[in-house]
N, CA, C and O atoms as a CHARMM CRD file, in Angstrom:
* protein
*
  388
    1    1 UNK  N     -2.88400   9.63100   0.98800 PROA 1      0.00000
    2    1 UNK  CA    -3.29000   8.88800   2.16500 PROA 1      0.00000
    3    1 UNK  C     -4.90900   8.48900   1.57900 PROA 1      0.00000
    4    1 UNK  O     -5.40700   8.93400   0.54400 PROA 1      0.00000
    5    2 UNK  N     -5.47700   7.65000   2.42800 PROA 2      0.00000
    6    2 UNK  CA    -6.76100   7.21200   2.30100 PROA 2      0.00000
    7    2 UNK  C     -7.64700   8.55900   2.12800 PROA 2      0.00000
    8    2 UNK  O     -7.58500   9.56400   2.83500 PROA 2      0.00000
    9    3 UNK  N     -8.49600   8.32400   0.99900 PROA 3      0.00000
   10    3 UNK  CA    -9.52500   9.39600   0.93100 PROA 3      0.00000
   11    3 UNK  C    -10.56300   9.42200   2.00700 PROA 3      0.00000
   12    3 UNK  O    -11.10800   8.37300   2.34900 PROA 3      0.00000
   13    4 UNK  N    -10.85500  10.53700   2.54200 PROA 4      0.00000
   14    4 UNK  CA   -11.82600  10.68900   3.68900 PROA 4      0.00000
   15    4 UNK  C    -11.49900  10.06200   4.83900 PROA 4      0.00000
   16    4 UNK  O    -12.41400   9.81800   5.62500 PROA 4      0.00000
   17    5 UNK  N    -10.34500   9.73500   5.12000 PROA 5      0.00000
   18    5 UNK  CA    -9.86800   8.91100   6.27800 PROA 5      0.00000
   19    5 UNK  C    -10.47500   7.59300   6.42000 PROA 5      0.00000
   20    5 UNK  O    -10.41000   7.06000   7.52800 PROA 5      0.00000
   21    6 UNK  N    -11.09300   6.95000   5.39700 PROA 6      0.00000
   22    6 UNK  CA   -11.70900   5.69000   5.39900 PROA 6      0.00000
   23    6 UNK  C    -10.46600   4.60400   5.11500 PROA 6      0.00000
   24    6 UNK  O     -9.78600   4.78900   4.10500 PROA 6      0.00000
   25    7 UNK  N    -10.19300   3.58500   5.90900 PROA 7      0.00000
   26    7 UNK  CA    -9.39400   2.76800   5.67800 PROA 7      0.00000
   27    7 UNK  C     -9.94500   1.32000   5.79100 PROA 7      0.00000
   28    7 UNK  O    -11.05700   1.08600   6.26400 PROA 7      0.00000
   29    8 UNK  N     -9.07800   0.33500   5.31800 PROA 8      0.00000
   30    8 UNK  CA    -9.30400  -0.93000   5.57600 PROA 8      0.00000
   31    8 UNK  C     -8.04600  -1.73400   5.73400 PROA 8      0.00000
   32    8 UNK  O     -7.04300  -1.60100   5.03200 PROA 8      0.00000
   33    9 UNK  N     -8.20600  -2.62500   6.77700 PROA 9      0.00000
   34    9 UNK  CA    -7.07400  -3.44000   7.07700 PROA 9      0.00000
   35    9 UNK  C     -6.99900  -4.67600   5.92900 PROA 9      0.00000
   36    9 UNK  O     -8.01500  -5.29300   5.61000 PROA 9      0.00000
   37   10 UNK  N     -5.80400  -4.93400   5.40400 PROA 10     0.00000
   38   10 UNK  CA    -5.73800  -6.02900   4.62300 PROA 10     0.00000
   39   10 UNK  C     -4.39400  -6.81900   4.86100 PROA 10     0.00000
   40   10 UNK  O     -3.51900  -6.18100   5.44700 PROA 10     0.00000
   41   11 UNK  N     -4.17700  -7.78300   4.58600 PROA 11     0.00000
   42   11 UNK  CA    -3.12200  -8.82700   4.98600 PROA 11     0.00000
   43   11 UNK  C     -2.64100  -9.15100   3.70800 PROA 11     0.00000
   44   11 UNK  O     -3.37400  -9.59400   2.82400 PROA 11     0.00000
   45   12 UNK  N     -1.19000  -8.90500   3.54700 PROA 12     0.00000
   46   12 UNK  CA    -0.35800  -9.24800   2.54500 PROA 12     0.00000
   47   12 UNK  C      1.05300 -10.04300   2.79800 PROA 12     0.00000
   48   12 UNK  O      1.55400  -9.90100   3.91300 PROA 12     0.00000
   49   13 UNK  N      1.60700 -10.71900   2.01600 PROA 13     0.00000
   50   13 UNK  CA     2.79900 -11.61800   2.28900 PROA 13     0.00000
   51   13 UNK  C      3.80900 -10.88100   1.36500 PROA 13     0.00000
   52   13 UNK  O      3.51400 -10.71600   0.18100 PROA 13     0.00000
   53   14 UNK  N      4.90800 -10.46300   1.83000 PROA 14     0.00000
   54   14 UNK  CA     5.96200  -9.85200   1.12400 PROA 14     0.00000
   55   14 UNK  C      7.33800 -10.71000   1.76700 PROA 14     0.00000
   56   14 UNK  O      7.44500 -11.19700   2.89300 PROA 14     0.00000
   57   15 UNK  N      8.21400 -10.71100   0.78100 PROA 15     0.00000
   58   15 UNK  CA     9.60600 -11.36900   1.37000 PROA 15     0.00000
   59   15 UNK  C     10.09100 -10.88800   2.63800 PROA 15     0.00000
   60   15 UNK  O      9.90400  -9.69300   2.87000 PROA 15     0.00000
   61   16 UNK  N     10.61700 -11.51500   3.41100 PROA 16     0.00000
   62   16 UNK  CA    11.50900 -11.09300   4.75500 PROA 16     0.00000
   63   16 UNK  C     12.53800 -10.02300   4.41800 PROA 16     0.00000
   64   16 UNK  O     12.53500  -8.99400   5.09400 PROA 16     0.00000
   65   17 UNK  N     13.28600 -10.15200   3.57900 PROA 17     0.00000
   66   17 UNK  CA    14.08300  -9.32700   3.08800 PROA 17     0.00000
   67   17 UNK  C     13.81800  -7.86000   2.90800 PROA 17     0.00000
   68   17 UNK  O     14.54600  -6.97100   3.34800 PROA 17     0.00000
   69   18 UNK  N     12.66100  -7.67600   2.19300 PROA 18     0.00000
   70   18 UNK  CA    12.07400  -6.64000   1.85700 PROA 18     0.00000
   71   18 UNK  C     11.45400  -5.88200   3.44100 PROA 18     0.00000
   72   18 UNK  O     11.61400  -4.71600   3.80300 PROA 18     0.00000
   73   19 UNK  N     10.85800  -6.79500   4.03400 PROA 19     0.00000
   74   19 UNK  CA    10.34200  -6.32600   5.27000 PROA 19     0.00000
   75   19 UNK  C     11.31200  -5.74500   6.09800 PROA 19     0.00000
   76   19 UNK  O     10.98600  -4.76500   6.76800 PROA 19     0.00000
   77   20 UNK  N     12.55500  -6.22900   6.16800 PROA 20     0.00000
   78   20 UNK  CA    13.64700  -5.84500   7.08000 PROA 20     0.00000
   79   20 UNK  C     14.14000  -4.44300   6.40700 PROA 20     0.00000
   80   20 UNK  O     14.48200  -3.52100   7.14700 PROA 20     0.00000
   81   21 UNK  N     14.16500  -4.32300   5.20100 PROA 21     0.00000
   82   21 UNK  CA    14.55600  -3.27300   4.51900 PROA 21     0.00000
   83   21 UNK  C     13.40900  -1.97500   4.82100 PROA 21     0.00000
   84   21 UNK  O     13.78700  -0.83600   5.09700 PROA 21     0.00000
   85   22 UNK  N     12.34300  -2.26600   4.74200 PROA 22     0.00000
   86   22 UNK  CA    11.36100  -1.24300   5.05900 PROA 22     0.00000
   87   22 UNK  C     11.20600  -0.94200   6.51800 PROA 22     0.00000
   88   22 UNK  O     10.79900   0.15900   6.88900 PROA 22     0.00000
   89   23 UNK  N     11.51800  -1.88700   7.34000 PROA 23     0.00000
   90   23 UNK  CA    11.69800  -1.45000   8.85800 PROA 23     0.00000
   91   23 UNK  C     12.99700  -0.68500   9.25400 PROA 23     0.00000
   92   23 UNK  O     13.13500   0.01200  10.26000 PROA 23     0.00000
   93   24 UNK  N     13.99200  -0.95500   8.21900 PROA 24     0.00000
   94   24 UNK  CA    15.11500  -0.24700   8.60300 PROA 24     0.00000
   95   24 UNK  C     15.08300   1.16900   8.08800 PROA 24     0.00000
   96   24 UNK  O     15.99000   1.90200   8.48400 PROA 24     0.00000
   97   25 UNK  N     14.26400   1.62300   7.34300 PROA 25     0.00000
   98   25 UNK  CA    14.21400   3.01900   6.91300 PROA 25     0.00000
   99   25 UNK  C     12.85500   3.79900   7.38000 PROA 25     0.00000
  100   25 UNK  O     12.77700   5.02700   7.35000 PROA 25     0.00000
  101   26 UNK  N     11.75300   2.91600   7.83000 PROA 26     0.00000
  102   26 UNK  CA    10.45400   3.59900   8.05400 PROA 26     0.00000
  103   26 UNK  C     10.26100   3.40300   9.48700 PROA 26     0.00000
  104   26 UNK  O     10.31100   2.30600  10.04500 PROA 26     0.00000
  105   27 UNK  N      9.99300   4.74800  10.16500 PROA 27     0.00000
  106   27 UNK  CA     9.84000   4.71200  11.68400 PROA 27     0.00000
  107   27 UNK  C      8.62400   3.97100  12.26700 PROA 27     0.00000
  108   27 UNK  O      7.53800   4.13900  11.71300 PROA 27     0.00000
  109   28 UNK  N      8.69700   3.34200  13.10600 PROA 28     0.00000
  110   28 UNK  CA     7.35000   2.41500  13.73000 PROA 28     0.00000
  111   28 UNK  C      6.15900   3.27900  13.89100 PROA 28     0.00000
  112   28 UNK  O      6.12600   4.34600  14.50400 PROA 28     0.00000
  113   29 UNK  N      5.35100   2.79600  13.37700 PROA 29     0.00000
  114   29 UNK  CA     4.13100   3.52900  13.43400 PROA 29     0.00000
  115   29 UNK  C      3.65200   4.18100  12.10400 PROA 29     0.00000
  116   29 UNK  O      2.54000   4.69500  11.98500 PROA 29     0.00000
  117   30 UNK  N      4.65800   4.11400  11.03400 PROA 30     0.00000
  118   30 UNK  CA     4.42300   4.95000   9.87800 PROA 30     0.00000
  119   30 UNK  C      4.58200   3.64900   8.59500 PROA 30     0.00000
  120   30 UNK  O      4.97800   3.85500   7.44800 PROA 30     0.00000
  121   31 UNK  N      4.26100   2.64400   9.02600 PROA 31     0.00000
  122   31 UNK  CA     4.51300   1.61500   7.88000 PROA 31     0.00000
  123   31 UNK  C      3.35800   1.54300   6.91100 PROA 31     0.00000
  124   31 UNK  O      3.49800   1.38900   5.69700 PROA 31     0.00000
  125   32 UNK  N      2.03900   1.68400   7.63300 PROA 32     0.00000
  126   32 UNK  CA     0.74500   1.80900   6.86700 PROA 32     0.00000
  127   32 UNK  C      1.07400   3.22000   5.69300 PROA 32     0.00000
  128   32 UNK  O      0.96600   3.18500   4.46700 PROA 32     0.00000
  129   33 UNK  N      1.42200   4.19100   6.41500 PROA 33     0.00000
  130   33 UNK  CA     1.46000   5.36100   5.71500 PROA 33     0.00000
  131   33 UNK  C      2.42000   5.15000   4.46000 PROA 33     0.00000
  132   33 UNK  O      2.18800   5.62700   3.35000 PROA 33     0.00000
  133   34 UNK  N      3.65200   4.28400   4.82100 PROA 34     0.00000
  134   34 UNK  CA     4.65000   4.23400   3.88100 PROA 34     0.00000
  135   34 UNK  C      4.10300   3.47400   2.67200 PROA 34     0.00000
  136   34 UNK  O      4.37300   3.73700   1.50000 PROA 34     0.00000
  137   35 UNK  N      3.30200   2.50200   3.10400 PROA 35     0.00000
  138   35 UNK  CA     2.64200   1.56300   2.03700 PROA 35     0.00000
  139   35 UNK  C      1.69300   2.26000   1.13900 PROA 35     0.00000
  140   35 UNK  O      1.78400   2.15100  -0.08400 PROA 35     0.00000
  141   36 UNK  N      0.75700   2.99500   1.74100 PROA 36     0.00000
  142   36 UNK  CA     0.09900   3.80500   0.99100 PROA 36     0.00000
  143   36 UNK  C      0.47100   4.82800  -0.19300 PROA 36     0.00000
  144   36 UNK  O     -0.08400   5.00900  -1.27600 PROA 36     0.00000
  145   37 UNK  N      1.64500   5.45800   0.40700 PROA 37     0.00000
  146   37 UNK  CA     2.23900   6.50000  -0.46300 PROA 37     0.00000
  147   37 UNK  C      2.89400   5.62000  -1.71300 PROA 37     0.00000
  148   37 UNK  O      2.82700   5.91400  -2.90700 PROA 37     0.00000
  149   38 UNK  N      3.53100   4.49000  -1.13500 PROA 38     0.00000
  150   38 UNK  CA     4.30500   3.68100  -2.15700 PROA 38     0.00000
  151   38 UNK  C      3.33100   3.20200  -3.32800 PROA 38     0.00000
  152   38 UNK  O      3.59500   3.31900  -4.52500 PROA 38     0.00000
  153   39 UNK  N      2.20400   2.66300  -2.81900 PROA 39     0.00000
  154   39 UNK  CA     1.11700   2.06000  -3.71200 PROA 39     0.00000
  155   39 UNK  C      0.37700   3.23600  -4.80900 PROA 39     0.00000
  156   39 UNK  O      0.03100   3.06100  -5.97700 PROA 39     0.00000
  157   40 UNK  N      0.29500   4.34200  -4.05000 PROA 40     0.00000
  158   40 UNK  CA    -0.24800   5.42800  -4.76800 PROA 40     0.00000
  159   40 UNK  C      0.51600   5.93400  -5.96100 PROA 40     0.00000
  160   40 UNK  O      0.00300   6.33200  -7.00700 PROA 40     0.00000
  161   41 UNK  N      1.89600   5.86700  -5.66700 PROA 41     0.00000
  162   41 UNK  CA     2.87200   6.30500  -6.59300 PROA 41     0.00000
  163   41 UNK  C      2.72400   5.21500  -7.83400 PROA 41     0.00000
  164   41 UNK  O      2.53500   5.50500  -9.01500 PROA 41     0.00000
  165   42 UNK  N      2.86100   3.86400  -7.25700 PROA 42     0.00000
  166   42 UNK  CA     3.06200   2.90800  -8.21000 PROA 42     0.00000
  167   42 UNK  C      1.62900   2.73800  -9.11100 PROA 42     0.00000
  168   42 UNK  O      1.70100   2.53500 -10.32300 PROA 42     0.00000
  169   43 UNK  N      0.40600   2.83100  -8.45600 PROA 43     0.00000
  170   43 UNK  CA    -0.69900   2.94900  -9.33000 PROA 43     0.00000
  171   43 UNK  C     -0.71100   3.82700 -10.29600 PROA 43     0.00000
  172   43 UNK  O     -0.92000   3.47000 -11.45500 PROA 43     0.00000
  173   44 UNK  N     -0.46400   5.24900  -9.92800 PROA 44     0.00000
  174   44 UNK  CA    -0.08000   6.19500 -10.92700 PROA 44     0.00000
  175   44 UNK  C      0.73500   5.79500 -12.26900 PROA 44     0.00000
  176   44 UNK  O      0.47000   6.06800 -13.44000 PROA 44     0.00000
  177   45 UNK  N      1.76100   5.09400 -11.74600 PROA 45     0.00000
  178   45 UNK  CA     2.75500   4.72300 -12.82600 PROA 45     0.00000
  179   45 UNK  C      2.04800   3.71200 -13.64600 PROA 45     0.00000
  180   45 UNK  O      1.98600   3.88100 -14.86400 PROA 45     0.00000
  181   46 UNK  N      1.45400   2.56600 -13.02600 PROA 46     0.00000
  182   46 UNK  CA     0.65600   1.58700 -13.85900 PROA 46     0.00000
  183   46 UNK  C     -0.34900   2.23200 -14.83100 PROA 46     0.00000
  184   46 UNK  O     -0.58700   1.77800 -15.94900 PROA 46     0.00000
  185   47 UNK  N     -0.90100   3.30100 -14.31900 PROA 47     0.00000
  186   47 UNK  CA    -1.99400   3.69600 -15.00000 PROA 47     0.00000
  187   47 UNK  C     -1.67900   4.59000 -16.25200 PROA 47     0.00000
  188   47 UNK  O     -2.36900   4.67000 -17.26800 PROA 47     0.00000
  189   48 UNK  N     -0.42500   5.29100 -15.96500 PROA 48     0.00000
  190   48 UNK  CA     0.31500   5.82900 -16.93300 PROA 48     0.00000
  191   48 UNK  C      0.79500   5.12100 -18.29300 PROA 48     0.00000
  192   48 UNK  O      0.67200   5.48000 -19.46400 PROA 48     0.00000
  193   49 UNK  N      1.44300   3.87200 -17.65800 PROA 49     0.00000
  194   49 UNK  CA     1.86000   3.00300 -18.51300 PROA 49     0.00000
  195   49 UNK  C      0.81000   2.29500 -19.68900 PROA 49     0.00000
  196   49 UNK  O      1.02300   2.08100 -20.88300 PROA 49     0.00000
  197   50 UNK  N     -0.35500   2.03700 -18.88600 PROA 50     0.00000
  198   50 UNK  CA    -1.48600   1.60700 -19.51900 PROA 50     0.00000
  199   50 UNK  C     -1.93900   2.40400 -20.72900 PROA 50     0.00000
  200   50 UNK  O     -2.20100   1.93100 -21.83400 PROA 50     0.00000
  201   51 UNK  N     -1.99900   3.76900 -20.34200 PROA 51     0.00000
  202   51 UNK  CA    -2.41000   4.70400 -21.23300 PROA 51     0.00000
  203   51 UNK  C     -1.52400   4.86500 -22.37200 PROA 51     0.00000
  204   51 UNK  O     -1.86100   5.05300 -23.54100 PROA 51     0.00000
  205   52 UNK  N     -0.21000   4.75800 -21.83800 PROA 52     0.00000
  206   52 UNK  CA     0.71500   5.01900 -23.23600 PROA 52     0.00000
  207   52 UNK  C      0.91200   3.51200 -24.17400 PROA 52     0.00000
  208   52 UNK  O      1.29800   3.48800 -25.34200 PROA 52     0.00000
  209   53 UNK  N      0.60800   2.50500 -23.48600 PROA 53     0.00000
  210   53 UNK  CA     0.52500   1.29300 -24.18200 PROA 53     0.00000
  211   53 UNK  C     -0.64600   1.32200 -25.09100 PROA 53     0.00000
  212   53 UNK  O     -0.58000   0.84400 -26.22400 PROA 53     0.00000
  213   54 UNK  N     -1.74300   1.88700 -24.60100 PROA 54     0.00000
  214   54 UNK  CA    -3.12500   1.98500 -25.39300 PROA 54     0.00000
  215   54 UNK  C     -2.97000   2.94600 -26.48700 PROA 54     0.00000
  216   54 UNK  O     -3.60500   2.75600 -27.52400 PROA 54     0.00000
  217   55 UNK  N     -2.22300   3.92000 -26.37300 PROA 55     0.00000
  218   55 UNK  CA    -2.12200   5.02800 -27.32300 PROA 55     0.00000
  219   55 UNK  C     -1.06000   4.61500 -28.40300 PROA 55     0.00000
  220   55 UNK  O     -1.12500   5.05100 -29.55200 PROA 55     0.00000
  221   56 UNK  N     -0.06500   3.74300 -27.97500 PROA 56     0.00000
  222   56 UNK  CA     1.07300   3.46300 -28.87100 PROA 56     0.00000
  223   56 UNK  C      0.68300   3.23900 -30.29700 PROA 56     0.00000
  224   56 UNK  O     -0.10900   2.33300 -30.56000 PROA 56     0.00000
  225   57 UNK  N      1.20700   4.03800 -31.28200 PROA 57     0.00000
  226   57 UNK  CA     0.87400   3.79500 -32.58600 PROA 57     0.00000
  227   57 UNK  C     -0.45400   4.69100 -33.05400 PROA 57     0.00000
  228   57 UNK  O     -0.91400   4.51100 -34.18100 PROA 57     0.00000
  229   58 UNK  N     -0.94700   5.49600 -32.30300 PROA 58     0.00000
  230   58 UNK  CA    -1.92100   6.20200 -32.65600 PROA 58     0.00000
  231   58 UNK  C     -1.48800   7.41400 -33.62500 PROA 58     0.00000
  232   58 UNK  O     -2.14000   7.84100 -34.57700 PROA 58     0.00000
  233   59 UNK  N     -0.29000   7.84900 -33.18200 PROA 59     0.00000
  234   59 UNK  CA     0.30100   8.90800 -34.23200 PROA 59     0.00000
  235   59 UNK  C      0.61400   8.37600 -35.46500 PROA 59     0.00000
  236   59 UNK  O      1.23200   7.31200 -35.46600 PROA 59     0.00000
  237   60 UNK  N      0.29500   8.93400 -36.60700 PROA 60     0.00000
  238   60 UNK  CA     0.31900   8.63800 -38.07000 PROA 60     0.00000
  239   60 UNK  C      0.85300   9.64100 -38.74700 PROA 60     0.00000
  240   60 UNK  O      0.09500  10.59600 -38.92200 PROA 60     0.00000
  241   61 UNK  N      1.93400   9.72600 -39.18900 PROA 61     0.00000
  242   61 UNK  CA     2.99900  10.86200 -39.97400 PROA 61     0.00000
  243   61 UNK  C      2.14600  11.45300 -40.97000 PROA 61     0.00000
  244   61 UNK  O      2.08400  12.66000 -41.20400 PROA 61     0.00000
  245   62 UNK  N      1.41400  10.44300 -41.61400 PROA 62     0.00000
  246   62 UNK  CA     0.46300  10.95400 -42.85200 PROA 62     0.00000
  247   62 UNK  C     -0.60500  11.96200 -42.26500 PROA 62     0.00000
  248   62 UNK  O     -1.02900  12.88200 -42.96500 PROA 62     0.00000
  249   63 UNK  N     -0.97900  11.79300 -41.12600 PROA 63     0.00000
  250   63 UNK  CA    -2.06700  12.69700 -40.59200 PROA 63     0.00000
  251   63 UNK  C     -1.39000  14.05100 -40.15800 PROA 63     0.00000
  252   63 UNK  O     -2.12600  15.03400 -40.07800 PROA 63     0.00000
  253   64 UNK  N     -0.28100  14.16200 -39.92100 PROA 64     0.00000
  254   64 UNK  CA     0.60700  15.34300 -39.62700 PROA 64     0.00000
  255   64 UNK  C      1.96400  15.62800 -40.67600 PROA 64     0.00000
  256   64 UNK  O      3.14900  15.51700 -40.36300 PROA 64     0.00000
  257   65 UNK  N      1.52500  15.93900 -41.71500 PROA 65     0.00000
  258   65 UNK  CA     2.84600  16.22600 -42.57600 PROA 65     0.00000
  259   65 UNK  C      3.64300  17.40000 -42.22300 PROA 65     0.00000
  260   65 UNK  O      4.81200  17.43300 -42.60700 PROA 65     0.00000
  261   66 UNK  N      3.12200  18.44500 -41.48600 PROA 66     0.00000
  262   66 UNK  CA     3.61800  19.79600 -41.18800 PROA 66     0.00000
  263   66 UNK  C      4.64500  19.18300 -39.94500 PROA 66     0.00000
  264   66 UNK  O      5.51700  19.95300 -39.54300 PROA 66     0.00000
  265   67 UNK  N      4.57800  18.15500 -39.48600 PROA 67     0.00000
  266   67 UNK  CA     5.57000  17.78000 -38.20600 PROA 67     0.00000
  267   67 UNK  C      6.22500  16.49400 -38.65300 PROA 67     0.00000
  268   67 UNK  O      6.07300  15.47200 -37.98500 PROA 67     0.00000
  269   68 UNK  N      6.93100  16.50500 -39.73300 PROA 68     0.00000
  270   68 UNK  CA     7.30000  15.04400 -40.08600 PROA 68     0.00000
  271   68 UNK  C      8.84100  15.09600 -39.62900 PROA 68     0.00000
  272   68 UNK  O      9.37100  13.99400 -39.49400 PROA 68     0.00000
  273   69 UNK  N      9.58000  16.15700 -39.38900 PROA 69     0.00000
  274   69 UNK  CA    10.91200  16.18700 -39.05200 PROA 69     0.00000
  275   69 UNK  C     11.10100  16.64200 -37.73400 PROA 69     0.00000
  276   69 UNK  O     10.20500  17.28300 -37.18500 PROA 69     0.00000
  277   70 UNK  N     12.28300  16.35900 -37.09300 PROA 70     0.00000
  278   70 UNK  CA    12.59500  16.98400 -35.53500 PROA 70     0.00000
  279   70 UNK  C     12.46600  18.50900 -35.57100 PROA 70     0.00000
  280   70 UNK  O     12.03100  19.21100 -34.65800 PROA 70     0.00000
  281   71 UNK  N     12.99400  18.98700 -36.98600 PROA 71     0.00000
  282   71 UNK  CA    13.06600  20.67900 -36.93200 PROA 71     0.00000
  283   71 UNK  C     11.54200  21.11700 -36.96600 PROA 71     0.00000
  284   71 UNK  O     11.16600  22.11400 -36.35000 PROA 71     0.00000
  285   72 UNK  N     10.71900  20.36100 -37.67900 PROA 72     0.00000
  286   72 UNK  CA     9.33400  20.65200 -37.78000 PROA 72     0.00000
  287   72 UNK  C      8.69700  20.94500 -36.20500 PROA 72     0.00000
  288   72 UNK  O      8.07400  21.93100 -35.81300 PROA 72     0.00000
  289   73 UNK  N      9.06900  19.78800 -35.51000 PROA 73     0.00000
  290   73 UNK  CA     8.40400  19.70800 -34.31600 PROA 73     0.00000
  291   73 UNK  C      9.07200  20.84500 -33.22900 PROA 73     0.00000
  292   73 UNK  O      8.44000  21.36900 -32.31200 PROA 73     0.00000
  293   74 UNK  N     10.32300  21.06300 -33.51800 PROA 74     0.00000
  294   74 UNK  CA    10.89500  22.23700 -32.63400 PROA 74     0.00000
  295   74 UNK  C     10.39000  23.54600 -33.01000 PROA 74     0.00000
  296   74 UNK  O     10.22600  24.40900 -32.14800 PROA 74     0.00000
  297   75 UNK  N     10.14600  23.74500 -34.17300 PROA 75     0.00000
  298   75 UNK  CA     9.62100  25.02000 -34.77300 PROA 75     0.00000
  299   75 UNK  C      8.28800  25.30200 -34.03700 PROA 75     0.00000
  300   75 UNK  O      7.98900  26.32400 -33.42000 PROA 75     0.00000
  301   76 UNK  N      7.52800  24.14800 -34.23600 PROA 76     0.00000
  302   76 UNK  CA     6.06200  24.22900 -33.83900 PROA 76     0.00000
  303   76 UNK  C      6.02100  24.51600 -32.07200 PROA 76     0.00000
  304   76 UNK  O      5.28300  25.23200 -31.39500 PROA 76     0.00000
  305   77 UNK  N      7.05700  23.69300 -31.73700 PROA 77     0.00000
  306   77 UNK  CA     6.85100  23.90400 -29.87400 PROA 77     0.00000
  307   77 UNK  C      7.41700  25.44700 -29.61400 PROA 77     0.00000
  308   77 UNK  O      7.06700  26.11800 -28.64300 PROA 77     0.00000
  309   78 UNK  N      8.30900  25.88300 -30.59200 PROA 78     0.00000
  310   78 UNK  CA     8.84800  27.36100 -30.11300 PROA 78     0.00000
  311   78 UNK  C      7.82700  28.32800 -30.37400 PROA 78     0.00000
  312   78 UNK  O      7.81600  29.36900 -29.71700 PROA 78     0.00000
  313   79 UNK  N      6.77900  28.06100 -31.44800 PROA 79     0.00000
  314   79 UNK  CA     5.89200  29.01800 -31.66600 PROA 79     0.00000
  315   79 UNK  C      4.69800  28.95900 -30.83800 PROA 79     0.00000
  316   79 UNK  O      4.00200  29.97300 -30.79000 PROA 79     0.00000
  317   80 UNK  N      4.28100  27.71600 -30.04200 PROA 80     0.00000
  318   80 UNK  CA     3.40000  27.67600 -29.00200 PROA 80     0.00000
  319   80 UNK  C      3.99300  28.48300 -27.90900 PROA 80     0.00000
  320   80 UNK  O      3.34600  29.42400 -27.45000 PROA 80     0.00000
  321   81 UNK  N      5.22200  28.17800 -27.43500 PROA 81     0.00000
  322   81 UNK  CA     5.62900  28.87400 -26.39900 PROA 81     0.00000
  323   81 UNK  C      5.92200  30.35500 -26.55900 PROA 81     0.00000
  324   81 UNK  O      5.96000  31.01900 -25.52300 PROA 81     0.00000
  325   82 UNK  N      6.12900  30.94500 -27.69600 PROA 82     0.00000
  326   82 UNK  CA     6.18800  32.41200 -28.13100 PROA 82     0.00000
  327   82 UNK  C      4.87500  32.96400 -27.73500 PROA 82     0.00000
  328   82 UNK  O      4.70000  33.90800 -26.96400 PROA 82     0.00000
  329   83 UNK  N      3.75100  32.10200 -28.49700 PROA 83     0.00000
  330   83 UNK  CA     2.42700  32.67200 -28.35000 PROA 83     0.00000
  331   83 UNK  C      1.95300  32.66900 -26.93300 PROA 83     0.00000
  332   83 UNK  O      1.31400  33.62800 -26.49900 PROA 83     0.00000
  333   84 UNK  N      2.21700  31.71300 -26.25300 PROA 84     0.00000
  334   84 UNK  CA     2.06100  31.71800 -24.64100 PROA 84     0.00000
  335   84 UNK  C      2.72700  32.79800 -24.00300 PROA 84     0.00000
  336   84 UNK  O      2.11700  33.55700 -23.25000 PROA 84     0.00000
  337   85 UNK  N      4.00100  32.92600 -24.26500 PROA 85     0.00000
  338   85 UNK  CA     4.75900  34.14700 -23.76000 PROA 85     0.00000
  339   85 UNK  C      3.97400  35.39900 -23.90400 PROA 85     0.00000
  340   85 UNK  O      3.68100  36.08300 -22.92300 PROA 85     0.00000
  341   86 UNK  N      3.57300  35.75800 -25.32100 PROA 86     0.00000
  342   86 UNK  CA     2.83800  36.96800 -25.29400 PROA 86     0.00000
  343   86 UNK  C      1.72000  36.89800 -24.64900 PROA 86     0.00000
  344   86 UNK  O      1.37100  37.94300 -24.10000 PROA 86     0.00000
  345   87 UNK  N      0.95100  35.86400 -24.52600 PROA 87     0.00000
  346   87 UNK  CA    -0.23800  35.94400 -23.89900 PROA 87     0.00000
  347   87 UNK  C     -0.14500  36.14000 -22.15900 PROA 87     0.00000
  348   87 UNK  O     -0.97300  36.65500 -21.40700 PROA 87     0.00000
  349   88 UNK  N      0.93600  35.63800 -21.90400 PROA 88     0.00000
  350   88 UNK  CA     1.16500  35.92900 -20.20300 PROA 88     0.00000
  351   88 UNK  C      1.56100  37.45800 -20.35500 PROA 88     0.00000
  352   88 UNK  O      0.99100  38.32300 -19.69100 PROA 88     0.00000
  353   89 UNK  N      2.24100  37.65000 -20.97000 PROA 89     0.00000
  354   89 UNK  CA     2.78200  39.44200 -20.99600 PROA 89     0.00000
  355   89 UNK  C      1.39500  40.16300 -21.10400 PROA 89     0.00000
  356   89 UNK  O      1.00700  41.01500 -20.30500 PROA 89     0.00000
  357   90 UNK  N      0.66200  39.69300 -22.24700 PROA 90     0.00000
  358   90 UNK  CA    -0.65200  40.74100 -22.19600 PROA 90     0.00000
  359   90 UNK  C     -1.56800  40.55500 -20.92700 PROA 90     0.00000
  360   90 UNK  O     -2.21500  41.51900 -20.51800 PROA 90     0.00000
  361   91 UNK  N     -1.63200  39.37300 -20.31700 PROA 91     0.00000
  362   91 UNK  CA    -2.23900  39.19700 -19.03900 PROA 91     0.00000
  363   91 UNK  C     -1.67400  40.12200 -17.84800 PROA 91     0.00000
  364   91 UNK  O     -2.34600  40.58300 -16.92600 PROA 91     0.00000
  365   92 UNK  N     -0.55100  40.26100 -18.02500 PROA 92     0.00000
  366   92 UNK  CA     0.08800  40.94500 -16.86700 PROA 92     0.00000
  367   92 UNK  C      0.12500  42.45500 -17.07500 PROA 92     0.00000
  368   92 UNK  O      0.57000  43.26600 -16.26300 PROA 92     0.00000
  369   93 UNK  N     -0.39900  42.72500 -18.26400 PROA 93     0.00000
  370   93 UNK  CA    -0.46700  44.29000 -18.45300 PROA 93     0.00000
  371   93 UNK  C      0.74600  44.88500 -19.10800 PROA 93     0.00000
  372   93 UNK  O      0.83000  46.11200 -19.15300 PROA 93     0.00000
  373   94 UNK  N      1.73700  44.09900 -19.64500 PROA 94     0.00000
  374   94 UNK  CA     3.01300  44.43900 -20.21200 PROA 94     0.00000
  375   94 UNK  C      2.89900  45.01600 -21.38800 PROA 94     0.00000
  376   94 UNK  O      3.53600  46.00200 -21.75600 PROA 94     0.00000
  377   95 UNK  N      1.88800  44.27600 -22.16000 PROA 95     0.00000
  378   95 UNK  CA     1.70400  44.53500 -23.67400 PROA 95     0.00000
  379   95 UNK  C      0.43000  45.03300 -23.74900 PROA 95     0.00000
  380   95 UNK  O     -0.34900  44.62900 -22.88600 PROA 95     0.00000
  381   96 UNK  N     -0.07000  45.98700 -24.75200 PROA 96     0.00000
  382   96 UNK  CA    -1.40000  46.53700 -25.01300 PROA 96     0.00000
  383   96 UNK  C     -2.10300  45.49400 -25.70500 PROA 96     0.00000
  384   96 UNK  O     -1.52800  44.89000 -26.61000 PROA 96     0.00000
  385   97 UNK  N     -3.02700  45.27600 -25.45300 PROA 97     0.00000
  386   97 UNK  CA    -4.07300  44.37800 -26.14800 PROA 97     0.00000
  387   97 UNK  C     -4.43200  44.70600 -27.66000 PROA 97     0.00000
  388   97 UNK  O     -5.25900  44.02000 -28.26000 PROA 97     0.00000
C-alpha cells in the first residue's frame, strides 16, 4: 500500500476488456488497492530484471576456477549448507563450542 497513507489520484487509460476483467474479480471499492498491489509487484519485477540485465556477464569463469563445473558448484553449496547447519546447532546449544 501507499507509504504513510499518502496517496495521489491519477488518471490512466486501459483497454475496456481489461477493465471488465478487473471488475469481474475485484470487489467494488477495492480497485485502487488492487492496482497498488499489482503495480508494487510489477515494479519489483522490473527492478529485478534491470539488476539482472546490468549484472549479466559479470561472472567470469577465469576468476572462479574452483567453480568451473556443475559438480564444483554443488560441492561448494553443500559445504556452505553444512557450515551453516553446524553454526545453527551451535547457536541452539546442541553442539559444544
